[in-house]
N, C-alpha and C positions, 0 to 999 in steps of 0.2 A: 842575286843582288847582294852587295856587301853590306854588312850591318855591324854596329858596335853594340855589344851587349851591355845593357844598363840594368841596375837593380831596382826593384820596387821594394816597398817596405816589408820587413819580415814580421812574423807574428809569433807569439810565445808558443813553444812546444807544449808546455804543461809542466806539472811538478812544482817544486818550490820556486825555482827562479831561472834555471839554466834554459837558454834558448838556442835554437839553431839560427844560422845567419839568414836563412829564409828562402822561400820559393822565388825563383826567377821567372817572371811571367814571360819575358821576351822583349826584344826591341822591335820597334816598328820597321817596316820594310822601306828601304831608301827609295827615293823617287827618280834618281838618275837625272836624265836630261828632259824629263817630262815637264809640262806646264807648271806654274807656281802652285796651283791648287793641290797638286799631288805632293809637293814639298810640304805644304801646310798640313796636309793629312798625315804625313809621315813624321812631322816634327813635334811629337807629343811632349817631349821633354821641355820644349820652349814655352808652350802655352797649351794646356790641356783643352780649354774651351775652343780655341781656334782650330785645334786639330780635329776635335769631334765635329765642329761645324763644317770644316772642309771635307772630311770623310763622308758626312751625311749628304752634302751636295753632290759628291761624286756618285754615291750609291743611288741617289734619286734621279740623277741626270739621265741614266740609261745609256751612257756613252761606253761603259766598260762591261765586259762579259768575261766569263772564264776566270783565269788566274788573276787578272787585274782586278776584277770585282771582288774576288776572295781576299786579295791584299787590302782593299779598302775596308772590308768588314773586319779583317784582322787588326789593322791599324786603329780603327775606331774602338775595338775591344780593349786595346791597351789604354786608351784614354778613359774609358768607363772604369776600368780596374783601378787606375790611379786615383780616380775620384771615390773609390770604394763602392761603386754601383756594380756589384758582382753579377747580379741577375742579368743586367743589360750586357755586360761583357760576355757572359756565357751564351746569351742568345746570338750575339754577333759571331762568336767562334763556331757555334753549331752551323750557322749559315756559311761561314768560310769553308768548313769541312765538307758540307753538302755540295758546295760548288766545286771544290778541289779536294777530293778524298785522299790525295797523296801529299797534302800540305803538312809537313812534319812540324813546322813552327806553330801551326794552329793547334795541333794535338798537344804540343808541349804547353802552350799558353792555356788551353782548356784544362789540362791536368792541374796546372797551378791554381786556376780559379776553383776547381773542385777541391783542391787541397785547402785553400783558404776558407771554403765552405764546410770543411771537415768531412767531406765525402771521399774518404781515402781509397776505397775500392775503385771508384771511377777515376781518381787521380792516377793510381797505379796502371790502370788499363790504358790511359792516354799516354803516359810516359813510356810504357812498353811499346806502344804503337809508334811513337815518335822515334824511338831508338831503332825499331825495325826498319822504318823508312830512311833513317839517316844514322848508321852505326857510329859516325864520328861527331854526333851532336852532344858536345860537352855539357851544355845547359840541361839537356834532358837527363843525363846521368846524374848531374848534381841534384836536380829536383827529385828524382827518384830516391837518391840517397837521403835527402831531407825528409821525404815521406817515410822511409824506413826508420829513421831516427824518431819520427813522431810516433811510430808504433812501438818504439823501444827496441828495435832490431839494430843495435848500434854497430855491430860488426858488418852487417850488410850495408849500412849507411857509409861506413868507412871505405868499404870496397868500391862502391859507386863513386865516392868522392875521389878515390885514387885513380879511377878510370878517367874522370873528368880532368884531373890534373895532368895525367899522361897525355890526354888529347890537347890540353891547353895549359902549359906549365905556368902561365902567368894569370890563371883564372882565380882572382881574389875570392870570389864567392865560394868556390869549391874548397879552398883552404879553410874558410870560415865554417862551412858545413862539417868538414872533418874535425876541426877543432872543437866544435860544439859536441859532436858525438864522443870524442875522447873525454871531454869534460863530464859528460853524463855517465860515462863509464868510471869516472873517478881518476883518470890518468891526467892530472892537472898539468904536469910538465909538458907532455905532448900537446895538450890543448893550447897552452900558452904559446908554444912555438908556432903552431899553425895560425893562431889568431894574430900573432905578430907579423907573419908572412902576409896574411890577408890585408892587414892595414898598410903594410909596406907597398903592396901592389895597388891598393886603392885607399888612400888616406881619407876618403869621404864615405867610406862604407860604415854607416852608423850602426847597423846590427852587429858588426864585428867588435866595435867598441863596447857595445852593450854586453855581449857575451864575455869579452875579456874582462870587463868590470866584475862580472860574477865570478870568474875564475880567481881574480885577485881577492875577492871577498872570501871565497872558499880557502884561500891560502892565508887568510888572516890579515891581509894588507888593506885595511879600510880606506886609507888615504888614496891609494892608487885606484881602488874600486870606485870611489866617489869621483875621481878625476875622469875616468873613462866613461862613467855614466853621464856626467855633465857634458862630455864631448858628444856622446851619442845623441843627447837631447838637443844640443846646439846644431848638430848636422841634420837632425830630423825631429823637429818639435812635435810631430804627430806620431812618434814611436811610443805607443802606450806601454810596451814592455819595459822600456828604459825608465819610465816614471815608476812603474811597479817595483822594479829592481832597485832603483835609487831609494825608494821608501824602506826597503829592507836594510840598506846600509845606514840610513839615517836612524832607523830604529836601533840598530846595533850601537850607534853613537849616542844613544839616549836623547834623540831629538824627535819626540813623538809628534810635535806640531808640524815639523818638516815632513815627516813620514805621512801624516794625514793629508797634507797638501798634495803630495805626489800621488797618493792613491786616488784622491778626488780628481786630479788631472787625468790619470790613467782611465778612470771610468767616464770622464767627460768625453775623452777621445773615442773610447770603445765601451759603450754601455753594456755590451754583452761579454765582458771580461770577467769570467767566473773567478779566476785566481785573485784578481784585484779585490773583488768583493770579499773573498775568504780572508785575504791579508788585512783588509780594513776591519773586518769583523774581529779578528784577533787583536788589533790595536784597540778597538773599543772595549773588548773584553779586559785587556790589561789595565785600562783606565777605570774599570768598574761600571762602564755604561752598558749594562747588559741588554737593555731594550734595543739599542742601536746595533749591538753585536749580533743579536738574534736576527734582526732584520737583514743584515748583510749576509749572514750565513744562509738564511732562507733564499736570498736573491742568488747566491752562488749555486745552491742546489736546484733552483728552478732552471738554471742554465745547464747545469751538469749534475744530475741526480747522484752520480757516483763519486763526486769530488771528495777525496779523503779528508783534506784539511777542513772543509766545510762541515762534513758529517761529524768529525770529532769535536769541532768547535760548538756546533749546535747542541751536541749531547752534553758538553760541559756547562754551557750557559743555561740550558733547560733545567739541569739539576740544581744549579744555583738559584734560579728563579722559583722553582718548586719549593725548595727549602725555605726561601724568604716568605713565600705565600703561606706556608704552613705555620711559620713562626708568627706571622702577622695575625692569622686566625686565632692562635692560642692567646695572644695578647689582647685581642679585641673581645674575647668571650667574657660576658659579665659574671662576676663572682656571686654565688647564691648567698642571700642574707642568712645570718645565724638563726637557728630554730628558736622560737619564743619560749621563755621559761614557763613551765606548767604551774599555773597558780592554784593554790589550794582553795577549794570552795569554802565559803563562810558557813559557820554552824547554822546561822539563821536560814540560809538557802537550803541547806541539807534538811533541816527540820521541815521547812515549807514543802520540800519535795518528798517528805516521808522517809528520807534516808538518814542514817546516823553516821557521824564522823568515825572513821576508822582510827583506832588509836595509833599514834606514831611511836615508833620504837624509841626506847629511852636508854640512856647511858647507864653503866654499872653504878656510877656515883649517885645517879638519881634513884636507882632502885635501893641502894643502901640508905639514902636519906629517908626514904619512905619507911624502911624497916625500923629505924631508931627515931622515936619522937623527940623533936627538939625541945629544950627547956625554954620556958617563957622568959623573955628578956625584960628586966625591970625597966620601968619608965625612965629612971635616972640614967640608964645606959643607952637610951635611944639614940643619943648623938654619938656617932662612932668617931673616936679620936683619930687624928691624922696618922698615916702609916709612917713608922720611923724611917729615916733616910729618904723620904720622898722629896723630889726636887721642889724647891721653892719657886713661887711665881715671881717674875720680874715686875717691879712696880715703877 
């Protein structure tokens, strides 16, 4: 059956910002000249809910068996995946493969779902099986290349993308996957050339605009970066990675409020987006809002305990908060009152207690005065005249 490959949404590879164009789950199987219900089941791009309803009716009707029944499960899985219900998509693909073990597209689609669930070992196994069943399956090579890139094996990613392009020279998604791998290797010129090709072959490929925007940012062209990320969001308003990446550009342009808005949007779309939590935590940290920063870094680490940016951010913020608490404790500690002066007991109290006063040490002048008896002062000199040059009182 002839099919036209259509892309589903890509997800962030990881790291600071660069993303691959994404896993291609697959297209639905065309219905040919079958009754309209089969067309509705296959036409998931027109209306996801109608497609799922039609496929469910076919599955429950009992009219189909073998390959036709497997196709209905496969088509319904595409609908579930487009809605983000990956567990339901996976269950349908397991059924499709159980019914038709030679169904290459079902293996490719199941590998894509495993990839989106970050089960890369299972994804590799399914892509390998799809390629064994159909050595000319360009989408399976592209998806395996994407998965290699996700593991950091960029040369193997490029090799698989090359094969996909050889099998289908107009395959926009494969150019995007190869361009992303080049970008993550730091070869920005080759990356830009491939992403331009991807967009030329498919002007509606939002993930390619997203990745090209990041390449422009790496090249220091903030205006073009922002334009590409705006276009990615226009084409796919649910592309969380594009909001995350536009936040980075807005932060570069000293627009913290715009950056915060974009990160909030990214997390609204994907509440399990560890990188967006880490980036928002850094934004709060830069603003001095350390409590919110710590909460975001903790959220990122709950999703990805080895997230490098979140680990570093949490360490920085924890140190700042610990220092602030220590300083606050020092300032709030009460100052002890001065020790009271020791009062000399009165002679009467000492006598009453049977004690005698200890003589106080006297100055040398006092000792000398005691040694030479003073002459008696005549009564006529009792009044001491004023000291000469003493200041006069103001009247």
